[in-house]
Structures are given as structure tokens and as C-alpha cells.
C-alpha positions as CSV (number, residue, x, y, z in Angstrom):
1,M,-7.0,-60.1,54.6
2,K,-6.6,-59.1,51.0
3,K,-10.1,-57.7,50.9
4,R,-9.3,-55.6,54.0
5,I,-6.2,-54.2,52.4
6,I,-8.1,-53.4,49.1
7,T,-10.8,-51.7,51.2
8,I,-8.2,-49.5,53.0
9,I,-6.5,-48.5,49.8
10,T,-9.8,-47.7,48.1
11,A,-10.8,-45.5,51.1
12,C,-7.5,-43.6,51.0
13,S,-7.8,-43.0,47.3
14,I,-11.4,-41.6,47.7
15,L,-10.2,-39.4,50.6
16,S,-7.3,-38.0,48.5
17,A,-9.5,-37.3,45.6
18,A,-11.9,-35.4,47.8
19,L,-9.2,-33.3,49.3
20,C,-7.9,-32.4,45.8
21,L,-11.4,-31.3,44.7
22,I,-11.8,-29.2,47.9
23,G,-8.4,-27.6,47.3
24,L,-9.2,-26.9,43.6
25,G,-12.5,-25.3,44.7
26,W,-10.7,-22.9,47.0
27,V,-8.2,-21.9,44.4
28,M,-10.9,-21.2,41.8
29,K,-12.8,-19.2,44.4
30,D,-9.8,-17.1,45.2
31,Q,-9.1,-16.4,41.5
32,L,-12.7,-15.4,40.8
33,I,-12.8,-13.1,43.8
34,G,-9.4,-11.6,42.9
35,T,-10.5,-11.0,39.3
36,K,-13.8,-9.4,40.5
37,N,-12.0,-7.0,42.8
38,T,-9.2,-6.1,40.3
39,K,-9.6,-2.7,38.6
40,V,-8.3,-2.5,35.0
41,T,-6.6,0.8,34.3
42,T,-5.3,2.1,30.9
43,Q,-2.7,4.8,30.5
44,P,-3.6,7.6,28.0
45,A,-1.5,7.3,24.8
46,Q,1.4,9.7,24.8
47,E,2.3,11.7,21.7
48,V,5.5,10.4,20.3
49,P,7.7,13.0,18.6
50,H,8.5,12.5,15.0
51,P,12.0,10.9,14.6
52,A,14.4,13.2,12.7
53,H,14.3,11.0,9.6
54,Q,10.6,11.5,9.3
55,Q,10.9,15.3,9.3
56,I,11.8,17.7,6.4
57,H,14.3,20.3,7.5
58,I,14.7,23.1,4.9
59,A,17.7,25.5,5.1
60,A,17.6,28.5,2.8
61,F,20.5,30.7,1.8
62,G,21.4,33.4,-0.7
63,D,20.1,36.8,-1.7
64,S,16.9,38.9,-1.9
65,L,15.0,36.2,-4.0
66,T,15.2,33.8,-1.1
67,R,14.1,36.7,1.2
68,G,11.1,37.3,-1.0
69,T,11.8,40.9,-1.9
70,G,9.0,42.1,-4.3
71,D,6.2,39.9,-2.9
72,P,3.7,42.2,-1.1
73,E,2.8,39.3,1.2
74,G,6.5,38.6,1.9
75,K,6.2,34.9,1.0
76,G,8.7,34.8,-1.8
77,Y,9.1,31.5,-3.6
78,I,9.8,29.7,-0.3
79,G,6.3,30.6,1.0
80,Y,4.6,29.1,-2.1
81,L,6.9,26.2,-2.1
82,M,5.9,25.4,1.5
83,Q,2.3,25.6,0.6
84,E,2.8,23.1,-2.2
85,L,4.9,20.7,-0.1
86,K,2.3,20.6,2.7
87,K,-0.3,19.4,0.2
88,K,1.9,16.5,-0.8
89,T,3.5,15.3,2.4
90,K,2.4,14.5,5.9
91,K,5.9,14.9,7.3
92,P,6.5,18.0,9.5
93,I,8.4,20.7,7.8
94,T,10.8,23.1,9.5
95,L,12.5,26.1,7.8
96,S,15.4,28.3,8.5
97,N,15.9,31.2,6.1
98,S,19.3,33.0,6.4
99,A,19.3,34.8,3.0
100,I,20.5,38.4,2.9
101,K,19.2,41.0,0.5
102,G,21.9,42.1,-2.0
103,Q,24.2,39.3,-1.1
104,T,26.9,38.2,-3.6
105,S,28.6,34.9,-4.0
106,S,31.7,36.2,-2.2
107,Q,29.6,37.3,0.8
108,L,27.9,34.0,0.9
109,V,31.2,32.2,1.0
110,K,32.0,34.2,4.2
111,Q,28.6,33.6,5.7
112,L,29.0,29.8,5.4
113,A,31.9,30.0,7.8
114,E,29.6,31.2,10.6
115,P,28.9,28.5,13.3
116,E,25.1,29.0,13.2
117,I,25.0,28.7,9.4
118,R,27.1,25.6,9.5
119,R,24.7,24.1,12.1
120,Q,21.7,24.8,9.9
121,I,23.5,23.1,7.0
122,K,24.4,20.0,9.0
123,N,20.7,19.6,10.2
124,A,19.1,20.1,6.8
125,T,17.5,17.5,4.6
126,I,16.9,20.1,1.8
127,I,18.9,23.2,1.1
128,L,17.6,26.1,-1.1
129,L,20.0,28.5,-2.7
130,T,19.7,31.7,-4.8
131,I,23.0,33.4,-5.7
132,G,24.5,35.0,-8.7
133,G,22.0,37.7,-9.6
134,N,23.9,40.4,-7.7
135,D,27.2,39.2,-9.2
136,L,25.9,39.5,-12.7
137,F,23.5,42.5,-12.6
138,Q,25.0,44.4,-9.7
139,G,21.6,45.8,-8.8
140,G,21.0,46.9,-12.4
141,K,24.3,48.8,-12.8
142,A,25.8,46.2,-15.1
143,I,23.4,47.2,-17.8
144,S,25.4,50.4,-18.3
145,H,28.6,48.5,-19.0
146,L,27.9,45.2,-20.7
147,D,31.4,44.7,-21.7
148,P,32.1,41.0,-22.6
149,T,35.5,41.1,-21.0
150,F,34.2,42.5,-17.8
151,M,31.3,40.0,-17.7
152,K,33.6,37.1,-18.3
153,R,35.8,38.2,-15.5
154,S,32.8,38.6,-13.2
155,E,31.6,35.1,-14.1
156,K,35.0,33.6,-13.4
157,T,35.0,35.0,-9.9
158,Y,31.3,33.9,-9.4
159,L,32.0,30.3,-10.5
160,A,35.0,30.0,-8.3
161,N,32.8,31.1,-5.4
162,V,30.1,28.7,-6.4
163,K,32.6,25.8,-6.2
164,K,33.5,26.9,-2.7
165,I,29.9,27.1,-1.7
166,Y,29.1,23.7,-3.0
167,S,32.2,22.2,-1.5
168,T,31.4,23.7,1.9
169,I,27.9,22.4,1.9
170,R,29.0,19.0,0.9
171,S,31.7,18.8,3.5
172,L,29.1,19.6,6.2
173,N,26.2,17.5,4.8
174,Q,26.5,14.8,2.2
175,S,22.9,13.6,2.2
176,A,20.8,16.8,1.8
177,T,19.6,17.6,-1.7
178,V,20.7,21.2,-2.7
179,F,18.4,23.1,-5.1
180,H,20.3,26.1,-6.6
181,I,17.6,28.3,-8.3
182,G,18.9,29.7,-11.6
183,L,18.9,33.2,-13.1
184,Y,16.2,34.8,-15.2
185,N,16.6,38.0,-17.3
186,P,14.6,40.9,-15.9
187,F,15.8,43.1,-18.7
188,I,14.5,41.0,-21.6
189,D,12.1,43.7,-22.8
190,M,14.7,46.5,-22.7
191,E,17.4,47.6,-25.0
192,K,20.3,45.1,-25.5
193,S,17.9,42.3,-24.4
194,K,19.5,39.9,-26.9
195,L,22.9,40.5,-25.3
196,T,21.6,40.3,-21.7
197,S,19.7,37.0,-22.5
198,T,22.9,35.6,-24.0
199,I,24.9,36.4,-20.9
200,V,22.2,35.0,-18.5
201,R,22.0,31.8,-20.5
202,Q,25.8,31.4,-20.4
203,W,25.9,31.9,-16.7
204,N,23.1,29.4,-16.2
205,F,24.8,26.9,-18.5
206,D,28.1,27.2,-16.7
207,S,26.5,27.1,-13.3
208,A,24.5,23.9,-14.2
209,N,27.7,22.3,-15.4
210,T,29.4,23.1,-12.1
211,A,26.5,21.7,-10.1
212,A,26.6,18.5,-12.1
213,D,30.1,17.9,-10.7
214,Y,28.7,17.6,-7.2
215,K,26.5,14.9,-5.7
216,K,22.8,15.8,-5.2
217,I,23.1,19.4,-6.3
218,V,20.3,20.4,-8.7
219,Y,20.4,23.6,-10.7
220,V,16.8,24.7,-11.2
221,P,16.1,26.7,-14.4
222,T,13.9,29.8,-14.2
223,F,14.8,31.7,-17.4
224,D,12.0,30.1,-19.3
225,L,9.4,31.0,-16.7
226,F,10.0,34.8,-17.3
227,E,11.0,34.7,-20.9
228,L,7.7,35.3,-22.8
229,N,5.8,37.6,-20.4
230,V,8.5,39.0,-18.1
231,N,6.5,42.1,-17.1
232,D,3.7,40.0,-15.8
233,Y,6.0,38.4,-13.3
234,L,8.1,41.4,-12.1
235,F,7.6,43.7,-9.2
236,N,7.5,47.5,-9.7
237,D,11.3,47.7,-9.5
238,K,11.4,45.7,-12.7
239,F,14.0,43.5,-11.2
240,H,12.6,41.2,-8.5
241,P,9.7,38.9,-9.1
242,N,6.2,39.8,-7.9
243,A,3.9,37.3,-6.2
244,A,3.0,35.6,-9.5
245,G,6.6,35.3,-10.4
246,Y,7.6,33.8,-7.1
247,K,4.7,31.4,-7.3
248,L,6.0,30.0,-10.6
249,I,9.4,29.5,-9.0
250,G,8.0,28.0,-5.8
251,E,5.8,25.5,-7.7
252,R,8.7,24.4,-9.9
253,V,11.1,23.8,-6.9
254,A,8.3,22.1,-4.9
255,A,7.7,19.6,-7.8
256,L,11.4,18.7,-7.8
257,I,11.5,18.4,-4.0
258,T,8.5,16.1,-4.0
259,F,10.1,13.9,-6.6
260,S,13.3,13.9,-4.7
261,E,11.6,12.8,-1.4
262,E,9.6,10.1,-3.2
263,G,12.8,8.7,-4.5
264,K,14.1,8.2,-0.9
265,R,11.2,6.0,0.1
């Protein structure tokens, strides 16, 4: 009796094992067939736009120097600056240039109230600024009346406007670095050159001190670039830089911008 029961149990076990193997075989067959008939497709990689923090947005304001007056190619210092930056960074660079030829600091204060200008400031990572030359030299007219009292009064108005300009920029954008390009003396080879140099140095000194009171505003000196060979770097009007003069300014500002961007990494 016991042998018969053992025989039945053994037979059932063998039958169950056989059925499992057959089932496993069909499963493996289905998987192989399914794999064979499945087509593998790949989607082409889509270009991902650069996030805002990976781009350099330059907003430029001021007078004819930022417009590039005197450069036959129309580049100005910004054109040469852009060339230098593109050699040193892989980040995309965008530029808006809202400078106006002949603009004074009082006029720039008014311009900064315009909605489009305020939008440019808010979006900028770098802000370029040239202002003060027309306040000081008045298109060259100031040479005929270099009265210390008059020049001091002009500087007082200019510095008050500079504070308004800096404050407006900082109220709209606290993170962008501002590069205020300083004054040079285009009349250094003319009569009263000693007096004009003294005045320009004083304006630069006071402007730099004002910039130092604000976060991330850099006053960029240019006086030394033109001091020794001014006529080599001036346009025919003997007031604006020529291409070589703008190139000097552009390279200096570009070096500072590159240093500034490296410091953020």
C-alpha cells in the first residue's frame, strides 16, 4: 500500500515538473519573438536653450564714446570688448546699446526713467557706462573758459547726477557689475594742458570715490592710456578716440569683465 502511494506521489511530481518546463519554454519563446519583432527607435537630441544664468547680457549707456563716434568701422570700445570676451568665454553674449551722442549726466538721469531702459537694466549681467565728458568739456567749448569756479560748479552737478544714476541702476539690478569708463584728456598737447589734466584727474578721482560707495560699481581709468601719445589715439576731430584708442579701452574693460566673471564661478 505504501509503495503504491509513493509511486502515485512520484508520478504527480514528475508530471508537475514537466508542465512547469513546458510553460517556461513557451514564455521564453514569446519573449524571444517579441524582442526580435520590436524596433528600437531613438529621438534626435533637441537643442536646449542656454539658461539665463549661463548667458552674458550687456547693457550699455552714456554718450558718444559708447556709440563709437570716431571709429571708422563704428565698433567703438564695445566692438573690441566683444571680440575679446568671445575669445575668453563660451557663454552666449547679448548686447543692447542705448547710448546717445552728446549726452550729459542730466540727460542720462532722465533716460533711465524710460520703461525700455529700465527693462534693459533689470535684465543685464554687465552694465557699461560712459558719462561726464560732455559735462566737463561741453564739446570743446570749456577750453575757452577754464575758470576754476565754473568747473567746480559743473563737477558738483555732475557728481550729484552720477549718484542718481548709480542709485537708479542699483535699485533696478543689484547683481550686475557696472563698469563706468573714466575720462581722458584729449587736449593734453594743447595750451593749458597742465590745467586741463589737473581738472580731468580731479573729476576722475571724485568719480572713483563716488563709485566706491556703491556695490559692484567699478570706475575704469583711461587717462593713462592716452597720456603719453594722445594724438596717436584720437580721431580727426581731436576729441573722440580713433580705432586704436577705442581698442585700448575695449581691451582694458574686457580684462576686467573676464576677471569679474571668473570670480562668480
